[in-house]
Backbone bond lengths (Angstrom), bond angles and torsions (degrees), N, CA, C in turn:
res aa  C-N    CA-C-N  psi(-1)  N-CA   C-N-CA  omega(-1)  CA-C   N-CA-C  phi
1 M - - - 1.453 - - 1.524 108.89 -
2 A 1.308 115.76 144.31 1.459 121.96 176.62 1.524 108.20 -133.80
3 K 1.301 115.66 155.52 1.463 120.93 176.47 1.518 108.75 -121.35
4 F 1.307 115.61 140.46 1.452 121.70 177.28 1.522 106.65 -134.93
5 T 1.314 116.94 129.05 1.460 121.45 -177.72 1.518 109.76 -116.70
6 V 1.316 116.19 127.87 1.461 121.25 172.17 1.521 105.57 -91.03
7 K 1.322 115.55 116.99 1.462 120.45 -173.57 1.531 111.83 -101.23
8 N 1.304 114.72 151.97 1.464 123.09 172.80 1.526 112.07 50.03
9 L 1.318 117.21 56.75 1.465 121.58 -178.43 1.523 111.50 -60.94
10 Q 1.332 115.45 128.49 1.460 121.94 178.59 1.529 111.55 -131.75
11 A 1.366 116.60 -2.16 1.465 120.76 -178.43 1.527 108.52 -159.83
12 D 1.346 116.05 170.64 1.458 121.07 175.38 1.525 109.35 -70.64
13 H 1.318 116.28 148.87 1.467 122.05 178.75 1.514 109.50 -140.28
14 L 1.311 117.07 159.05 1.457 123.83 172.05 1.522 107.01 -118.55
15 L 1.292 116.46 117.66 1.460 121.53 178.26 1.518 108.23 -102.83
16 E 1.315 116.63 120.39 1.459 121.74 177.52 1.520 108.83 -114.91
17 V 1.311 116.27 133.83 1.458 122.06 177.76 1.519 107.67 -122.67
18 L 1.333 115.81 122.57 1.457 121.53 -179.96 1.528 108.37 -109.91
19 F 1.301 116.37 142.15 1.457 121.56 -179.31 1.523 109.70 -117.53
20 R 1.316 114.77 152.86 1.456 120.45 174.50 1.523 107.85 -134.00
21 A 1.291 115.68 161.19 1.465 119.70 178.84 1.525 109.52 -67.69
22 A 1.304 115.99 138.91 1.466 121.08 177.54 1.525 108.90 -70.16
23 T 1.324 116.04 148.23 1.453 121.58 177.35 1.518 108.99 -93.11
24 F 1.320 115.78 130.25 1.459 121.63 178.38 1.521 109.43 -122.23
25 F 1.319 115.60 148.53 1.447 122.26 175.26 1.517 108.12 -120.21
26 T 1.323 116.44 155.70 1.456 122.26 -178.25 1.521 110.12 -109.29
27 I 1.321 115.66 132.79 1.461 122.16 170.63 1.521 106.28 -111.97
28 T 1.329 116.45 121.66 1.455 121.12 177.31 1.522 108.19 -98.45
29 V 1.329 116.03 118.98 1.463 122.16 -174.07 1.528 109.47 -102.59
30 T 1.324 115.64 126.46 1.461 121.19 173.04 1.521 107.78 -130.63
31 S 1.315 115.52 156.23 1.460 119.03 176.09 1.520 108.71 -152.63
32 G 1.316 115.62 155.82 1.452 120.67 175.96 1.514 110.47 -82.63
33 D 1.331 115.33 -179.04 1.457 120.34 176.16 1.523 109.32 -66.65
34 G 1.310 116.39 151.39 1.451 119.68 174.25 1.511 114.82 115.61
35 G 1.319 117.40 7.15 1.454 119.19 178.70 1.513 111.57 171.35
36 T 1.333 114.80 -172.95 1.464 120.14 -179.14 1.525 110.11 -132.74
37 V 1.324 114.60 155.68 1.460 122.74 174.39 1.525 106.85 -126.58
38 S 1.330 116.06 133.30 1.459 120.28 179.65 1.525 109.54 -134.27
39 P 1.324 118.26 129.79 1.449 126.68 -4.95 1.529 111.00 -69.93
40 S 1.324 115.70 161.89 1.455 120.54 -179.41 1.521 109.29 -126.87
41 G 1.320 115.47 175.72 1.464 120.21 -179.80 1.508 110.30 79.31
42 T 1.326 116.73 -136.60 1.460 122.63 -179.69 1.521 108.72 -100.64
43 V 1.332 116.65 121.56 1.459 122.61 -177.02 1.527 108.22 -116.01
44 S 1.324 117.03 125.69 1.461 122.43 178.90 1.526 108.78 -98.00
45 V 1.343 116.23 128.10 1.460 121.35 -175.19 1.527 109.09 -130.27
46 A 1.318 116.86 133.77 1.465 121.35 178.92 1.529 110.24 -66.06
47 A 1.314 115.84 144.14 1.465 121.47 177.72 1.521 109.77 -54.79
48 G 1.325 116.09 133.87 1.457 121.59 178.75 1.513 114.84 85.54
49 A 1.331 117.27 -10.66 1.467 120.42 -179.92 1.524 109.95 -84.93
50 D 1.322 116.12 164.84 1.461 122.79 173.85 1.525 108.30 -101.95
51 Q 1.308 116.24 152.80 1.462 121.09 174.36 1.515 108.36 -133.15
52 T 1.307 116.46 123.61 1.460 122.13 179.18 1.523 109.13 -103.67
53 F 1.322 115.78 139.03 1.455 121.90 177.45 1.517 108.71 -117.55
54 E 1.323 116.57 136.48 1.454 121.74 175.56 1.530 107.66 -98.10
55 I 1.316 115.67 120.56 1.459 121.96 -177.01 1.524 107.45 -111.72
56 T 1.334 115.93 119.50 1.456 121.12 -175.46 1.524 109.90 -122.88
57 P 1.341 117.13 108.81 1.460 119.25 176.29 1.530 110.87 -71.47
58 D 1.328 116.49 149.71 1.458 121.08 173.25 1.531 108.84 -67.83
59 A 1.331 116.64 164.01 1.470 121.70 177.24 1.529 109.20 -55.39
60 G 1.322 116.00 132.49 1.448 121.30 179.19 1.518 114.36 82.67
61 K 1.340 117.29 1.88 1.470 121.90 179.12 1.519 109.08 -115.07
62 E 1.327 116.80 162.84 1.460 122.51 172.54 1.515 108.53 -142.97
63 I 1.316 115.68 161.33 1.464 120.85 179.07 1.522 108.45 -70.83
64 D 1.318 116.32 125.21 1.459 121.46 178.36 1.522 109.55 -84.58
65 K 1.323 117.25 -52.95 1.462 121.36 177.20 1.513 110.06 -162.57
66 I 1.311 114.71 159.15 1.455 123.19 175.42 1.521 106.63 -119.76
67 L 1.325 116.64 128.18 1.460 121.53 179.05 1.518 109.12 -114.94
68 L 1.330 116.64 132.34 1.464 122.56 173.53 1.515 106.20 -119.56
69 D 1.313 116.74 114.54 1.466 122.22 -175.17 1.526 110.80 54.16
70 G 1.332 116.11 37.47 1.455 121.98 176.61 1.512 115.45 82.33
71 V 1.339 117.55 -0.16 1.464 122.32 -178.44 1.523 109.07 -106.18
72 E 1.338 116.04 126.74 1.460 120.39 -178.72 1.528 110.63 -64.42
73 Q 1.345 114.84 136.48 1.462 121.78 -178.18 1.517 109.87 -111.24
74 V 1.311 116.17 158.49 1.462 122.10 176.56 1.525 107.69 -76.30
75 V 1.322 116.39 133.52 1.469 121.44 -179.20 1.514 108.78 -86.75
76 D 1.340 115.98 125.59 1.455 121.60 174.61 1.514 107.76 -90.93
77 P 1.342 118.29 108.90 1.467 120.33 -174.03 1.524 114.24 -71.64
78 A 1.329 117.83 -5.55 1.470 120.50 -179.69 1.489 108.18 -64.51
């Protein structure tokens, strides 16, 4: 939602608002045995938005590495 205010009206005006389809990108999530990733599968995300993934190792396991487009990422332990 957005707000637009016409201030200090002194004459007639025509306000036109045009819309376009939002752009979405797809993140395909895969993982090996030993834990879960949520959300998983195919995730659709609006352009410019952030997407957070919760990665939960099974008991006795730990995250070895996270790859995004084949490039290793820093693991945020939070």
